[in-house]
C-alpha positions in Angstrom: 0.0 0.0 0.0 1.4 3.4 -0.9 2.2 5.9 1.8 -0.7 8.2 0.9 -3.2 5.4 1.3 -1.7 4.4 4.6 -2.0 7.9 5.9 -5.6 8.1 4.7 -6.6 4.9 6.4 -4.8 5.7 9.7 -6.2 9.2 9.9 -9.7 7.9 9.3 -9.4 5.2 11.9 -7.7 7.4 14.5 -10.4 10.1 14.2 -13.2 7.6 14.2 -11.5 5.7 17.0 -11.8 8.8 19.2 -15.4 7.7 19.7 -14.0 4.9 21.8 -12.0 7.4 23.9 -15.1 9.5 24.5 -17.0 6.3 25.3 -14.4 5.6 28.0 -14.3 9.2 29.3 -18.1 9.4 29.8 -18.3 5.9 31.2 -15.6 6.6 33.9 -16.6 10.2 34.6 -19.0 9.2 37.5 -16.1 7.7 39.5 -14.7 10.6 41.6 -17.4 13.2 40.6 -20.6 11.7 41.9 -20.0 12.8 45.5 -19.5 16.5 44.4 -22.6 16.3 42.1 -24.8 14.9 44.8 -23.6 17.5 47.3 -24.0 20.6 45.0 -27.2 19.5 43.3 -28.7 18.0 46.6 -29.3 14.5 45.2 -30.2 11.6 47.4 -28.4 8.2 47.1 -31.1 6.9 44.8 -31.0 10.0 42.6 -27.2 9.7 42.4 -27.6 6.2 41.1 -30.2 7.4 38.6 -27.9 10.1 37.4 -25.2 7.5 36.8 -27.5 5.1 35.1 -29.6 7.5 33.0 -26.7 7.7 30.5 -27.0 3.9 30.1 -30.7 4.1 29.3 -29.7 6.6 26.6 -27.1 4.1 25.4 -29.7 1.4 25.0 -31.9 3.7 22.9 -28.8 5.0 21.0 -27.8 1.4 20.0 -31.3 0.6 18.7 -31.5 3.9 16.7 -27.9 3.8 15.4 -28.4 1.0 12.8 -31.3 2.9 11.2 -29.5 6.3 11.4 -26.2 5.1 10.0 -28.0 3.2 7.2 -29.9 6.3 6.2 -27.5 9.2 6.7 -24.2 7.2 6.5 -21.5 6.1 8.9 -19.5 9.3 8.5 -22.5 11.7 9.2 -23.5 9.5 12.2 -20.0 9.9 13.6 -20.2 13.7 13.1 -23.6 13.7 14.9 -22.3 11.6 17.8 -19.2 13.9 18.2 -21.5 17.0 18.1 -23.6 15.4 20.9 -20.5 14.6 22.9 -19.2 18.2 22.7 -22.5 20.1 23.1 -24.1 18.2 25.9 -20.9 17.7 27.8 -20.4 21.5 27.9 -24.1 22.2 28.6 -24.0 19.7 31.5 -20.9 21.3 33.0 -22.6 24.8 33.3 -26.2 24.0 34.2 -27.6 24.5 37.7 -30.9 22.8 36.9 -31.2 19.2 37.9 -33.6 18.3 35.1 -31.3 19.8 32.5 -28.3 18.0 34.1 -30.2 14.6 33.8 -31.2 15.5 30.3 -27.6 16.2 29.2 -26.5 12.9 30.7 -29.2 11.1 28.8 -28.2 12.8 25.6 -24.6 11.8 26.1 -25.9 8.2 26.5 -27.5 8.5 23.0 -24.0 9.5 21.7 -22.2 6.7 23.5 -24.7 4.1 22.4 -24.5 5.3 18.8 -20.6 5.3 18.9 -20.5 1.8 20.4 -22.3 0.5 17.3 -21.1 2.9 14.5 -17.3 3.2 15.3 -16.4 -0.5 15.0 -18.7 -0.8 12.0 -17.0 2.1 10.2 -13.5 0.8 11.1 -14.4 -2.6 9.7 -15.6 -1.1 6.5 -12.8 1.5 5.8 -9.7 -0.6 6.9 -8.1 -3.1 4.5 -8.5 -6.7 5.5 -4.9 -7.1 6.7 -5.3 -4.1 9.0 -8.9 -4.5 10.0 -8.4 -6.6 13.2 -5.8 -4.2 14.6 -7.9 -1.1 14.1 -11.0 -2.7 15.6 -8.9 -3.8 18.6 -7.6 -0.2 18.8 -11.2 0.9 19.4 -11.4 -1.4 22.5 -8.0 -0.1 23.6 -9.2 3.5 23.3 -12.1 2.8 25.6 -9.7 1.7 28.4 -7.5 4.7 27.7 -10.5 7.0 28.1 -11.4 5.3 31.4 -7.9 5.7 32.7 -7.6 9.4 31.6 -10.8 10.4 33.3 -9.8 8.6 36.5 -6.5 10.5 36.4 -8.1 13.8 35.5 -10.8 13.5 38.2 -8.3 12.6 40.8 -6.1 15.6 40.0 -9.1 18.0 39.9 -10.4 16.6 43.2 -7.1 17.1 44.8 -6.8 20.8 43.9 -10.2 22.3 42.8 -12.9 19.8 43.8 -15.0 20.9 40.8 -17.2 18.3 39.1 -18.0 20.9 36.4 -14.4 21.0 35.3 -14.2 17.2 35.4 -17.1 17.1 33.0 -16.3 20.1 30.9 -12.8 19.0 29.8 -14.4 16.0 28.0 -15.6 18.5 25.4 -12.1 19.0 24.2 -11.5 15.6 22.6 -15.1 15.7 21.5 -14.4 18.8 19.4 -11.2 17.1 18.0 -13.3 14.2 16.9 -16.0 16.5 15.4 -13.5 18.4 13.2 -11.5 15.2 12.4 -14.4 13.1 11.2 -15.5 15.9 8.8 -12.4 15.1 6.6 -12.5 11.3 6.7 -13.8 9.4 3.7 -17.3 7.9 3.7 -17.7 4.1 4.1 -17.4 2.4 0.7 -20.0 -0.2 1.8 -22.6 2.5 2.7 -21.9 4.2 -0.7 -22.6 0.9 -2.5 -25.7 0.4 -0.4 -27.0 3.8 -1.7 -26.1 2.9 -5.3 -23.0 5.2 -5.5 -20.6 2.6 -6.9 -18.3 5.2 -8.6 -17.8 7.1 -5.4 -17.3 3.8 -3.5 -14.6 2.8 -6.0 -12.9 6.1 -5.6 -12.7 5.7 -1.8 -11.4 2.2 -2.2 -8.7 3.3 -4.6 -7.5 5.8 -2.1 -7.3 3.3 0.7 -6.3 0.0 -1.0 -3.0 -1.3 -2.4 -3.9 -2.6 -5.9 -6.7 -2.4 -8.5 -7.2 -6.1 -8.0 -7.9 -5.6 -4.3 -10.4 -2.8 -5.2 -12.2 -5.0 -7.7 -12.3 -7.9 -5.3 -13.8 -5.8 -2.5 -16.4 -4.2 -4.7 -17.5 -7.7 -5.8 -17.6 -8.8 -2.1 -19.7 -5.8 -1.1 -22.2 -6.4 -3.9 -22.7 -10.0 -2.8 -23.0 -9.0 0.8 -25.7 -6.4 0.1 -27.6 -8.9 -2.2 -27.6 -11.4 0.7 -28.9 -8.8 3.2 -31.7 -7.8 0.9 -32.8 -11.5 0.6 -33.0 -12.0 4.4 -33.4 -9.1 6.9 -32.5 -9.4 10.6 -36.2 -9.5 11.6 -36.9 -12.4 9.3 -33.9 -14.3 10.8 -35.9 -14.5 14.0 -37.9 -17.3 12.3 -34.7 -19.4 12.1 -34.1 -21.6 15.1 -30.3 -21.6 14.5 -30.3 -17.8 14.6 -32.3 -17.7 17.8 -29.7 -20.1 19.4 -26.8 -17.8 18.7 -28.8 -14.7 19.5 -29.6 -16.2 23.0 -26.0 -17.1 23.5 -24.7 -13.7 22.5 -27.2 -12.0 24.9 -26.3 -14.3 27.8 -22.6 -13.7 27.2 -23.1 -9.9 27.3 -25.2 -10.2 30.5 -22.5 -12.3 32.0 -20.0 -9.7 31.2 -22.0 -7.1 33.1 -23.3 -9.2 36.0 -19.7 -10.1 36.8 -19.8 -6.7 38.4 -17.2 -4.8 36.4 -19.1 -1.5 36.0 -20.0 -1.5 39.7 -16.2 -1.3 40.3 -15.5 1.1 37.3 -18.2 3.5 38.4 -18.0 3.2 42.2 -14.5 2.1 43.1 -14.0 5.4 44.9 -17.1 4.7 47.0 -16.0 1.1 47.6 -12.5 2.1 48.8 -14.0 4.9 50.9 -16.5 2.5 52.5 -13.6 0.1 53.3 -11.8 2.9 55.2 -9.3 4.3 52.6 -8.4 7.9 53.3 -7.3 8.6 49.7 -9.4 6.2 47.4 -8.5 8.1 44.2 -5.0 6.6 44.1 -6.4 3.0 43.9 -8.8 4.1 41.3 -6.1 5.6 39.0 -3.9 2.5 39.4 -7.0 0.4 38.5 -7.5 2.4 35.3 -3.9 2.0 34.3 -3.9 -1.7 34.8 -7.1 -1.9 32.7 -5.2 -0.3 29.8 -2.1 -2.5 29.9 -3.9 -5.8 30.4 -6.2 -5.1 27.5 -3.1 -4.9 25.3 -2.2 -8.5 26.4 -5.7 -9.7 25.4 -5.4 -8.1 22.0 -2.0 -9.7 21.4 -2.8 -13.2 22.5 -6.5 -13.9 22.0 -5.8 -15.5 18.6 -2.9 -17.5 19.9 -4.3 -18.9 23.2 -8.0 -19.1 22.1 -11.1 -17.6 23.5 -12.3 -20.2 26.0 -9.0 -20.9 27.9 -8.7 -17.1 28.5 -12.4 -17.0 29.6 -11.9 -19.9 32.0 -8.8 -18.2 33.5 -10.5 -14.8 33.8 -13.6 -16.3 35.5 -11.6 -18.3 37.9 -9.5 -15.4 39.1 -12.4 -13.0 39.1 -14.5 -15.4 41.3 -11.6 -15.8 43.8 -11.1 -12.0 44.0 -14.8 -11.3 44.4 -15.0 -13.8 47.3 -12.0 -12.2 48.9 -13.5 -8.7 48.6 -16.8 -10.0 49.9 -15.1 -11.6 52.9 -13.2 -8.4 53.7 -16.4 -6.4 53.6 -18.1 -9.0 55.9 -15.3 -8.5 58.4 -15.6 -4.7 58.2 -19.4 -4.8 58.4 -19.2 -7.0 61.6 -17.6 -4.0 63.4 -14.0 -4.9 63.0 -11.9 -2.0 61.5 -9.8 -3.1 58.6 -6.1 -2.8 59.4 -3.4 -1.8 56.8 -2.9 -5.5 55.7 -6.6 -6.0 55.1 -6.9 -2.7 53.2 -3.9 -3.6 51.1 -5.5 -7.0 50.4 -8.7 -5.4 49.3 -6.9 -3.0 47.0 -4.9 -5.8 45.4 -8.0 -8.0 45.1 -9.8 -5.2 43.2 -6.8 -4.6 40.9 -6.4 -8.3 40.1 -10.2 -8.5 39.5 -10.1 -5.7 37.0 -7.0 -7.1 35.3 -8.7 -10.5 35.0 -11.8 -8.9 33.5 -9.7 -6.8 31.1 -7.9 -9.8 29.7 -11.0 -12.0 29.4 -14.7 -11.1 29.6 -14.0 -7.5 28.6 -12.7 -7.9 25.0 -13.5 -11.6 24.3 -17.3 -11.3 24.7 -17.3 -8.6 21.9 -15.1 -10.8 19.7 -17.3 -13.9 20.1 -20.5 -11.9 19.4 -18.9 -10.5 16.2 -18.1 -14.0 15.0 -21.1 -16.3 15.8 -23.8 -14.6 13.7 -24.5 -15.5 10.1 -23.8 -12.7 7.6 -27.5 -11.9 6.8 -28.3 -11.5 10.5 -25.0 -10.0 11.7 -26.1 -6.4 12.0 -29.2 -7.4 13.9 -27.3 -9.8 16.2 -24.6 -7.3 17.1 -27.3 -4.6 17.7 -29.2 -6.9 20.1 -26.1 -8.1 22.0 -24.8 -4.6 22.3 -28.2 -3.5 23.7 -28.1 -6.4 26.1 -24.7 -5.2 27.3 -26.1 -1.8 28.0 -29.2 -3.1 29.7 -27.1 -5.3 32.0 -24.8 -2.3 32.7 -27.8 -0.1 33.6 -29.1 -2.7 36.1 -25.7 -3.0 37.8 -25.0 0.7 38.0 -28.6 1.6 39.1 -28.7 -0.8 42.0 -25.1 -1.4 43.2 -24.9 1.5 45.6 -28.3 0.8 47.1 -27.4 -2.9 47.7 -24.1 -1.9 49.2 -25.6 0.6 51.5 -28.7 -1.4 52.4 -27.3 -5.0 52.6 -23.6 -4.4 52.7 -20.7 -4.7 50.3 -20.3 -8.4 51.1 -23.7 -9.2 49.6 -23.0 -7.2 46.5 -19.7 -8.9 45.7 -20.9 -12.4 46.7 -23.8 -12.0 44.1 -21.2 -11.0 41.5 -19.1 -14.1 42.4 -22.2 -16.4 42.0 -22.8 -14.9 38.5 -19.1 -15.7 37.6 -19.6 -19.3 38.8 -22.7 -19.6 36.6 -20.6 -18.2 33.8 -18.5 -21.4 33.8 -21.5 -23.5 32.8 -22.3 -21.0 30.0 -18.8 -21.2 28.6 -18.4 -24.9 29.1 -21.6 -26.2 27.6 -22.8 -23.6 25.1 -19.9 -21.3 24.0 -17.8 -22.3 20.9 -14.1 -21.9 20.6 -13.8 -19.7 17.5 -10.0 -19.4 17.2 -8.6 -20.2 13.8 -11.8 -20.9 12.0 -13.4 -18.7 9.3 -16.7 -17.0 9.7 -18.1 -19.0 6.8 -17.3 -22.3 8.5 -18.9 -21.1 11.7 -22.0 -20.2 9.7 -22.1 -23.6 7.8 -21.9 -25.5 11.1 -24.6 -23.4 12.7 -27.0 -23.8 9.7 -26.3 -27.6 9.7 -27.6 -28.0 13.2 -24.3 -28.5 15.0 -24.4 -28.0 18.8 -23.6 -24.4 19.8 -20.4 -25.3 21.6 -19.2 -27.2 18.5 -19.9 -24.6 15.8 -16.2 -23.5 16.0 -15.0 -26.9 14.9 -13.3 -27.0 11.5 -15.3 -28.7 8.7 
């Protein structure tokens, strides 16, 4: 590929990938800011939970709308719209003194996050050449973890010197504006252009982002066949197919497992958790946790195709279960009236960090990978939309009720419940989840349609 084409592809993927960074920034913002927001805006504990989770409700709606929006106005314009929402409503939320407006801006940010979680990977998969596609899609997942770490770090610094949740929120508008102006100049998706009958324009985009004319011709042919297949069988019609219902149920359960393992309770509320355990400076543990999340995700990206999906999931679930039990036991000790000494506090911190690292290497990235692999071509958009929505629904439930459970029943109950969910996850992985390493999507689809058991659809034909 010539240097100009490389530059075009990289710029397009970097600017679009900023959607992942903003996703992470908005997801991690609550951690370290919620206490200040509750105090200034006079929110109760339940209202604080609702403020944290209302963005997730917006995400669910955003996911369901994003397929229709991106199909009608295009991937590029949808990215521009999402970036505009990020910038506008982040700024508006940071200056308002009205609770209703504050909740409204948080909901609108959820629409943008939900839209980005669907459209960004879709655009990256359609603009990047085949040999670079996996790396750029993985970069999107990596950018989410970077966003979470940066907002943890930013919130901690601001909390130490200014204690201003408005500044914590307002600075997110800066990368949002960078994304907005950046995506204006990126090329449109060639697949979307073909979908709209603009083959000449699609060919022009492919010629600017591909190495040879043969590669351009092959991809144009591939896109034509894919679109023809989609027109024959829509996602809704696929619900009549029993084999599709099986993988749809599996994908939804995998995403619910990802969320009910408790990760977003820790991501959103680690400051509250550490504070309840008696830490005088909980922000330090939160920042370290975010940094570990970033680096361990790199390991997952590098080795998932070498080690396989299921072995990593077994490892992650085992370590997560042990860490959750340890955290639960320590909370039980603290809740019995015994003050945690420095050794117990250090153990709690290490257990939380190891738990996050185990999630980042296993359930975090691998559930998204499996859900992108198991659906047949004609139902892939529908399947990914449904599983992404399931992820956000599970996240909403966890974020909405974690603090209430912790304050009403204790942290021990909360973390023991998460541990039980991880234990149940072993059965889901063992008896129903296929190993998809080293097998083509076409072979998976053939196995599925031939009635092969779910756990065996990853076997080579």
